[in-house]
C-alpha positions as CSV (number, residue, x, y, z in Angstrom):
1,M,36.8,147.8,111.0
2,T,35.3,145.4,108.5
3,P,31.6,144.4,108.5
4,Q,32.6,141.0,109.9
5,D,34.6,142.7,112.6
6,I,31.6,144.8,113.5
7,D,29.4,141.8,113.9
8,T,31.9,140.0,116.0
9,F,32.5,143.1,118.1
10,F,28.8,143.4,119.0
11,A,28.2,139.7,119.3
12,T,31.0,139.5,121.8
13,L,29.7,142.4,123.9
14,Q,26.2,140.9,123.7
15,A,27.5,137.5,125.0
16,S,29.2,139.2,128.0
17,N,26.2,141.5,128.8
18,P,23.0,140.2,127.1
19,H,20.7,142.9,128.7
20,P,22.7,146.1,129.2
21,A,21.0,149.0,130.9
22,S,21.5,152.6,131.8
23,E,23.4,153.3,135.0
24,L,21.0,156.2,135.7
25,E,18.3,155.5,138.2
26,Y,14.7,156.2,137.2
27,A,11.2,154.9,137.8
28,S,9.4,156.7,135.0
29,V,10.1,158.4,131.6
30,F,10.0,161.8,133.4
31,E,12.5,160.7,136.0
32,L,14.8,159.4,133.2
33,L,14.5,162.8,131.4
34,T,15.4,164.7,134.6
35,A,18.3,162.3,135.4
36,V,19.8,162.8,131.9
37,L,19.5,166.5,132.2
38,L,21.2,166.4,135.6
39,S,24.0,164.1,134.4
40,A,25.3,166.5,131.7
41,Q,28.9,167.4,132.6
42,A,28.5,165.4,135.8
43,T,28.7,161.7,136.8
44,D,25.9,159.2,136.8
45,V,26.6,158.7,140.5
46,G,26.1,162.3,141.3
47,A,23.0,162.5,139.1
48,N,21.6,159.4,140.8
49,E,22.1,160.9,144.3
50,A,20.2,164.0,143.3
51,T,17.5,162.1,141.5
52,R,17.0,159.6,144.4
53,A,16.2,162.4,146.9
54,R,14.2,164.6,144.5
55,S,12.0,161.8,143.0
56,V,10.4,161.1,146.4
57,A,9.3,164.7,146.8
58,A,8.6,165.5,143.2
59,P,8.0,162.5,140.9
60,T,5.9,164.4,138.4
61,P,6.3,167.6,136.4
62,Q,3.5,169.2,138.4
63,R,5.1,168.5,141.7
64,L,8.6,169.4,140.6
65,L,7.3,172.7,139.2
66,A,5.6,173.4,142.5
67,L,8.9,173.2,144.4
68,G,10.1,176.4,142.7
69,T,13.7,177.5,142.2
70,E,14.8,177.2,145.8
71,G,13.1,173.9,146.3
72,V,14.7,172.3,143.3
73,E,18.1,173.8,144.0
74,A,18.1,172.2,147.5
75,Y,18.0,168.8,145.8
76,V,20.5,169.4,142.9
77,R,23.0,171.7,144.6
78,T,25.7,169.0,144.6
79,I,25.5,168.8,140.8
80,G,27.7,170.9,138.5
81,L,25.9,173.9,136.9
82,Y,23.0,173.3,139.3
83,R,21.5,176.8,138.8
84,T,21.3,176.4,135.0
85,K,20.0,172.9,135.4
86,T,17.4,174.0,137.9
87,K,16.2,176.6,135.4
88,H,16.0,174.0,132.6
89,L,14.2,171.5,134.8
90,L,11.5,174.0,135.8
91,E,11.0,175.3,132.3
92,T,10.9,171.8,131.0
93,C,8.2,170.9,133.5
94,R,6.1,173.9,132.5
95,L,6.4,173.0,128.8
96,L,5.5,169.3,129.5
97,I,2.4,170.4,131.3
98,E,1.3,173.0,128.8
99,R,2.1,171.2,125.6
100,H,2.1,167.5,126.4
101,G,-0.3,166.9,129.2
102,G,2.5,166.3,131.7
103,E,3.9,163.5,129.6
104,V,7.3,163.2,128.0
105,P,6.8,163.2,124.2
106,R,7.9,160.4,122.0
107,D,9.1,162.7,119.3
108,R,12.5,164.1,118.5
109,A,11.5,167.6,117.6
110,A,9.3,167.9,120.7
111,L,12.0,166.6,122.9
112,E,14.6,169.0,121.5
113,A,12.3,171.9,122.0
114,L,12.7,171.4,125.8
115,P,15.3,173.5,127.6
116,G,18.6,171.7,127.9
117,V,17.6,168.8,125.6
118,G,19.8,168.4,122.6
119,R,20.2,165.6,120.1
120,K,22.1,163.4,122.5
121,T,19.6,163.7,125.3
122,A,16.7,163.1,122.9
123,N,18.4,160.0,121.6
124,V,18.8,158.6,125.1
125,I,15.1,159.2,125.8
126,L,14.0,157.7,122.5
127,N,16.2,154.7,122.9
128,V,16.0,153.9,126.6
129,A,12.4,154.9,127.4
130,F,10.7,154.2,124.1
131,G,12.9,151.5,122.5
132,E,13.7,153.4,119.4
133,P,16.9,152.4,117.5
134,T,18.7,155.6,118.2
135,L,22.3,156.1,119.2
136,A,23.3,158.8,121.6
137,V,27.0,159.8,121.1
138,D,28.6,160.9,124.4
139,T,32.3,161.2,125.1
140,H,32.6,157.4,125.6
141,V,30.8,156.4,122.5
142,F,32.7,159.0,120.5
143,R,36.1,157.7,121.7
144,V,35.3,154.0,121.3
145,S,33.9,154.5,117.8
146,N,36.9,156.4,116.6
147,R,39.6,154.4,118.4
148,T,38.3,151.0,117.4
149,G,37.5,152.0,113.8
150,L,33.9,151.1,114.3
151,A,32.6,154.5,113.2
152,P,35.2,157.2,112.8
153,G,34.0,160.8,112.7
154,K,35.1,164.3,113.5
155,N,32.1,165.2,115.6
156,P,29.3,163.4,117.4
157,L,26.7,163.7,114.6
158,A,29.2,162.2,112.1
159,V,29.8,159.3,114.4
160,E,26.1,158.8,115.1
161,L,25.2,158.7,111.4
162,K,28.0,156.3,110.7
163,L,27.0,154.1,113.6
164,L,23.4,154.0,112.3
165,E,24.8,153.0,108.9
166,R,27.2,150.3,110.1
167,V,25.8,148.7,113.2
168,P,23.6,145.7,112.3
169,R,19.9,146.2,113.1
170,K,19.9,143.2,115.5
171,Y,22.3,145.0,117.8
172,L,21.0,148.6,117.4
173,D,18.6,148.7,120.3
174,D,21.4,148.0,122.8
175,A,24.4,149.3,121.0
176,H,24.3,152.7,122.9
177,H,24.6,150.9,126.3
178,W,27.4,148.5,125.2
179,L,29.5,151.3,123.8
180,I,29.1,153.5,126.8
181,L,29.9,150.7,129.2
182,H,32.9,149.6,127.2
183,G,34.3,153.2,127.1
184,R,33.6,153.8,130.7
185,Y,35.2,150.6,132.1
186,V,37.5,149.2,129.5
187,C,38.4,151.5,126.6
188,L,39.5,154.3,128.9
189,A,40.7,157.6,127.5
190,R,44.3,157.6,128.7
191,M,45.0,154.0,129.5
192,P,42.8,151.7,127.4
193,Q,42.6,148.3,129.1
194,C,43.5,146.3,126.0
195,G,44.9,143.4,128.1
196,R,41.4,142.6,129.4
197,C,39.4,143.7,126.4
198,A,37.0,141.1,125.0
199,V,36.9,142.7,121.6
200,V,40.5,143.5,121.1
201,A,40.9,141.2,118.1
202,T,38.5,143.5,116.1
203,C,40.0,146.8,117.2
204,D,41.9,148.9,114.7
205,F,43.9,150.7,117.4
206,F,45.1,147.4,118.9
207,K,46.0,146.1,115.4
208,S,48.0,149.2,114.8
209,L,50.2,148.7,117.8
210,P,53.7,147.4,117.2
211,D,54.3,144.0,118.8
212,A,56.4,145.5,121.5
213,A,53.7,147.9,122.5
214,R,50.9,145.3,122.8
215,P,50.1,144.7,126.4
216,P,50.0,141.2,127.9
217,P,46.7,139.9,129.3
218,G,45.4,142.0,132.2
219,E,47.6,145.0,131.4
220,P,46.6,148.4,129.9
221,A,47.9,149.6,126.6
222,P,50.3,152.6,126.4
223,N,48.7,156.0,126.4
224,P,47.4,156.5,122.8
225,R,48.3,160.2,122.9
226,A,51.9,159.4,123.8
227,L,52.0,156.8,121.0
228,R,50.8,159.3,118.4
229,K,53.5,161.8,119.6
230,A,56.1,159.1,119.2
231,G,54.8,158.3,115.7
232,T,54.1,154.6,116.6
233,A,50.3,154.7,116.3
234,P,47.9,156.6,114.0
């Protein structure tokens, strides 16, 4: 993808969604942190259901810690890996209270020192809660970045660094949301919805398709994996 294509790509996404936002529900930075921890290997819908109920009973680290293991598990039991996540939540609350006065730190190293918080989660908190120009690379961002040619990379860190290098600064604050939403609802893993994609003209994958494989408006593209096996796409 050329620099001009990249600018057009984000300008188009911005025009269709000027103020993108996380689909996780939260009313504070602490609630955002707990929601992101719960959403790992789960859906935002599932995380929101657990967060909605839990936030009423325990909206602060102090009150969540006071619930104890059984109390927290009662709220997050429907989430995958709920026992591990309960342990991480409680230990995170303890560290927030002991080290940060009960507040979520605005510092990458301090965030990544919390249980269950890696680079991706830290990037989400820094970007969504504090407005930092970071880019969290989840499965959707990774797929869109590689498929479109926006920022190809073999692993999430490589993609993240290339995105930070290539995405114009004027789009960087919201790029994370645009890419996630595009991957979640349009650039699907198995059946990318090229026929209704607003940025298809800038996409390396679409440009690589033979004319016969290009879908008409409103239709999905062929499965990319099947095309690769057939040798008709990179």
